[in-house]
C-alpha positions in Angstrom: 23.8 16.6 47.1 21.2 13.9 47.0 19.7 15.6 44.1 22.8 15.7 42.0 23.4 12.1 42.9 19.8 11.2 41.5 20.6 13.1 38.4 23.8 11.4 38.0 22.2 8.0 38.3 19.4 8.9 35.7 22.4 10.2 33.4 24.3 7.0 33.7 21.2 4.9 33.0 20.4 7.0 30.0 24.1 6.3 28.9 24.0 2.8 29.5 20.6 2.1 28.1 20.6 4.6 25.2 22.2 2.5 22.8 19.9 -0.4 23.4 16.9 2.0 23.1 18.5 3.6 19.9 18.7 0.0 18.4 15.1 -0.6 18.4 13.9 -2.3 15.3 10.1 -2.7 16.0 7.6 -2.5 13.1 6.9 1.1 13.5 10.4 2.2 12.1 10.0 3.3 8.5 12.5 0.8 7.4 10.6 -2.1 8.7 7.4 -0.6 7.4 8.6 -0.2 3.8 9.9 -3.5 2.5 11.8 -3.6 -0.8 9.4 -4.4 -3.4 11.5 -4.0 -6.7 11.9 -7.6 -7.6 8.3 -8.0 -7.0 7.3 -4.9 -9.2 9.7 -6.5 -11.8 7.7 -9.7 -11.5 4.4 -7.9 -12.0 6.0 -5.9 -15.1 6.8 -9.3 -16.6 3.1 -10.6 -15.8 4.4 -13.3 -13.5 1.6 -12.8 -11.1 2.1 -16.2 -9.5 5.5 -15.4 -8.5 4.5 -12.0 -7.2 1.5 -13.4 -5.1 3.8 -15.9 -3.7 6.4 -13.0 -2.6 3.7 -10.7 -1.4 1.5 -13.1 0.7 4.0 -13.3 3.4 4.5 -9.7 3.9 0.6 -9.3 3.9 0.3 -12.0 6.4 2.9 -10.6 8.6 0.8 -7.4 9.1 2.7 -5.2 6.9 1.8 -1.3 7.3 3.1 -0.6 3.7 -0.3 0.0 1.4 1.9 -1.0 -1.6 2.0 -4.5 -0.3 -1.6 -4.9 -0.4 -2.1 -2.8 -3.4 0.3 -5.1 -5.5 -1.2 -8.2 -3.9 -4.5 -7.0 -5.1 -3.3 -6.2 -8.6 -1.8 -9.6 -8.9 -4.8 -11.4 -7.7 -7.0 -9.3 -10.1 -4.9 -9.9 -13.1 -5.0 -13.7 -11.9 -8.6 -13.6 -12.1 -9.2 -13.7 -8.3 -11.4 -10.5 -8.2 -13.0 -11.2 -4.8 -9.9 -11.5 -3.1 -8.1 -8.9 -4.8 -10.8 -6.7 -3.6 -10.2 -7.5 -0.1 -6.5 -6.5 -0.5 -7.4 -3.1 -2.0 -9.5 -2.3 1.0 -6.6 -3.2 3.2 -4.4 -0.8 1.3 -7.0 2.0 1.6 -7.7 1.2 5.4 -3.8 2.1 5.7 -3.8 5.1 3.2 -7.1 6.1 2.0 -5.4 8.5 -0.4 -3.2 5.7 -2.2 -3.4 6.6 -5.8 -2.4 3.4 -7.2 -5.0 1.8 -5.0 -7.8 3.9 -6.0 -6.8 3.6 -9.8 -6.6 -0.4 -9.6 -9.7 -0.8 -7.4 -11.5 1.6 -9.8 -10.4 -0.7 -12.7 -12.0 -3.7 -10.5 -15.1 -2.0 -10.2 -15.1 -1.6 -14.1 -14.3 -5.2 -14.7 -17.2 -6.1 -12.3 -19.5 -3.7 -14.1 -19.9 -1.3 -11.1 -19.2 2.1 -13.0 -20.6 4.2 -10.3 -18.2 2.9 -7.7 -15.3 3.3 -10.3 -16.5 7.1 -10.8 -16.2 7.7 -7.0 -12.5 6.4 -7.3 -12.0 8.8 -10.2 -13.7 11.6 -8.2 -11.2 10.8 -5.3 -8.2 10.9 -7.6 -9.5 14.2 -9.1 -9.2 15.8 -5.7 -5.8 14.2 -5.1 -4.4 15.2 -8.4 -6.1 18.3 -9.5 -3.5 18.9 -12.3 -3.7 15.3 -13.4 -1.7 12.4 -12.7 -1.0 8.8 -14.2 -3.5 7.0 -11.7 -6.2 9.5 -12.8 -5.4 9.5 -16.5 -5.5 5.8 -16.5 -8.8 5.4 -14.7 -10.4 8.1 -17.0 -9.4 6.0 -20.1 -10.5 2.9 -18.4 -14.0 4.4 -17.8 -14.0 6.1 -21.3 -13.5 2.6 -22.7 -16.3 1.0 -20.5 -18.7 3.5 -21.5 -18.4 3.0 -25.2 -21.1 1.0 -26.7 -20.1 -2.6 -27.6 
């Protein structure tokens, strides 16, 4: 009888605490890890990099686990002329997801802008592995490298 009572106590505890446990909103949940970036993408498309940076910086400062936050911040910074800081954010994005195609493309473009074609080629090689049949990121970086290789 004691064992049944103990089991009943555990079940009661689970019934009472269950809703509280289910309501956990820690940063490990997918919804918390993936902020809505649609308005920021619109700002970037409109080339309003200053507004995009202002919107992305608090997400990055809060320790977001979404590589898109860091990739878009790096892109906006690079387009604003701050290549050094852009590289830092591309590295953060790739630390979260080493196969993030957008970051591999944009970081490769940064390498080209900095005159480091071998590193850009490494990013392209990674994209070739990720997209053997082709993808937009691979094609864009291939075009950028071909353009950089043309004599001036």
